[in-house]
C-alpha positions in Angstrom: 33.0 -37.2 9.7 36.6 -35.9 10.1 39.7 -38.6 10.5 41.2 -37.7 14.0 45.0 -38.2 14.4 45.9 -39.3 17.9 49.6 -38.1 18.5 51.6 -39.6 21.8 53.1 -37.3 23.8 56.7 -38.0 22.9 56.0 -38.0 19.2 54.3 -34.3 19.5 58.0 -33.2 20.5 59.5 -34.3 17.4 56.2 -33.3 15.5 56.9 -29.7 16.5 60.4 -30.2 15.9 59.4 -30.9 11.8 56.9 -28.1 11.8 59.5 -25.6 13.1 61.9 -26.9 10.2 58.8 -26.9 7.9 58.1 -23.2 9.1 61.5 -22.2 8.2 61.5 -23.6 5.0 58.2 -21.7 4.1 59.7 -18.4 5.5 63.0 -19.3 3.6 61.2 -19.5 0.0 59.1 -16.1 1.0 62.2 -14.5 1.4 63.5 -16.0 -1.9 60.5 -14.5 -3.4 61.0 -11.0 -2.2 64.5 -10.9 -3.5 63.1 -12.1 -7.1 62.7 -9.2 -9.4 59.1 -8.5 -11.1 57.8 -10.1 -7.6 54.9 -7.6 -7.2 53.9 -8.5 -10.4 53.9 -12.2 -9.7 52.2 -11.9 -6.7 50.7 -15.6 -7.1 54.2 -16.8 -6.5 53.5 -16.0 -2.7 50.5 -18.5 -2.5 52.0 -21.7 -2.0 54.8 -20.6 0.7 52.0 -18.7 2.2 49.4 -21.5 2.3 52.3 -23.5 3.7 53.1 -21.2 6.3 49.9 -20.7 7.4 49.0 -24.2 7.4 52.1 -25.1 9.8 51.3 -21.9 11.8 47.5 -23.3 12.2 48.7 -26.8 13.6 51.6 -25.3 15.9 48.3 -22.7 17.4 46.6 -26.1 18.0 49.2 -28.3 19.6 51.4 -25.5 20.9 54.5 -23.9 19.9 56.9 -25.3 23.1 58.1 -28.0 24.3 58.5 -26.7 27.9 55.7 -28.6 29.2 55.4 -31.8 26.7 52.2 -33.5 26.8 52.4 -36.6 29.1 49.2 -37.5 27.5 48.3 -37.9 23.6 46.5 -35.5 21.8 44.2 -35.5 19.0 44.9 -33.5 15.8 42.1 -33.3 12.9 44.0 -35.0 10.3 41.8 -33.9 7.7 42.7 -30.5 8.2 46.0 -30.8 9.3 47.3 -33.6 6.7 49.6 -31.3 4.5 51.6 -29.9 7.8 51.6 -33.3 9.5 53.1 -35.3 6.4 55.7 -32.8 5.7 56.7 -32.5 9.7 56.9 -35.9 9.6 58.7 -36.3 6.4 61.4 -33.8 7.7 61.5 -36.0 11.2 61.9 -38.7 9.4 65.0 -37.7 7.7 66.5 -36.5 10.8 65.6 -39.7 12.4 67.7 -41.4 9.9 70.5 -39.4 10.1 70.5 -39.9 13.7 70.6 -44.0 13.1 73.6 -43.3 10.9 75.4 -41.1 13.0 74.7 -43.3 16.3 78.0 -45.1 16.2 79.8 -42.3 16.4 77.9 -40.3 18.7 77.9 -43.1 21.3 81.7 -43.4 21.2 82.3 -39.5 21.7 79.8 -40.0 24.5 81.6 -42.9 26.1 85.0 -40.8 26.0 83.1 -38.0 27.6 81.9 -40.3 30.6 78.5 -40.0 29.2 75.8 -42.7 29.6 74.3 -44.4 26.4 71.9 -42.8 24.6 71.8 -46.0 21.9 68.6 -47.4 23.4 66.3 -44.1 23.8 67.6 -42.9 20.4 66.6 -46.4 18.9 63.5 -46.4 20.9 62.5 -42.9 19.8 63.2 -43.7 15.9 61.3 -46.6 15.8 58.1 -44.9 17.9 58.5 -42.1 15.3 58.6 -44.6 12.1 55.4 -46.5 13.8 53.4 -43.6 14.2 54.5 -42.2 10.6 52.9 -45.1 9.0 49.5 -44.6 11.0 49.8 -41.2 8.9 51.2 -43.0 5.5 54.1 -41.4 5.4 57.4 -43.1 4.3 59.8 -40.4 4.5 59.9 -40.2 0.6 56.5 -39.1 0.3 53.2 -38.6 1.8 49.7 -40.1 0.5 46.4 -38.9 1.2 
């Protein structure tokens, strides 16, 4: 029996954001290897970043790469198949969310100066929903279990 993870539509947007960031990180790791001396001799150096890259890509293929039409409804992900990609992406967006909360006062002050409406409630709601969702996957922002 596989563990299915239900992802609310708005949380899926955040998950995609984290997946794209992680995909870039895996690509950077691959680039670093290609620039090292003896990379042809040590082809095993490629294994972990390629495995990570492929796992992220597989999940993006499943849930969609773009937020142009974010899902209005929840989606289900096979957590057994995609646990590593999901947890890494959530850890990343939780770090971004923490930064968003730390910078909220400054952002709100700038929005007020520009005559823009407050985004405090929406930001807080997004971050809280993301943290709550992460607990269902056992992600705590500093490491994942499972």
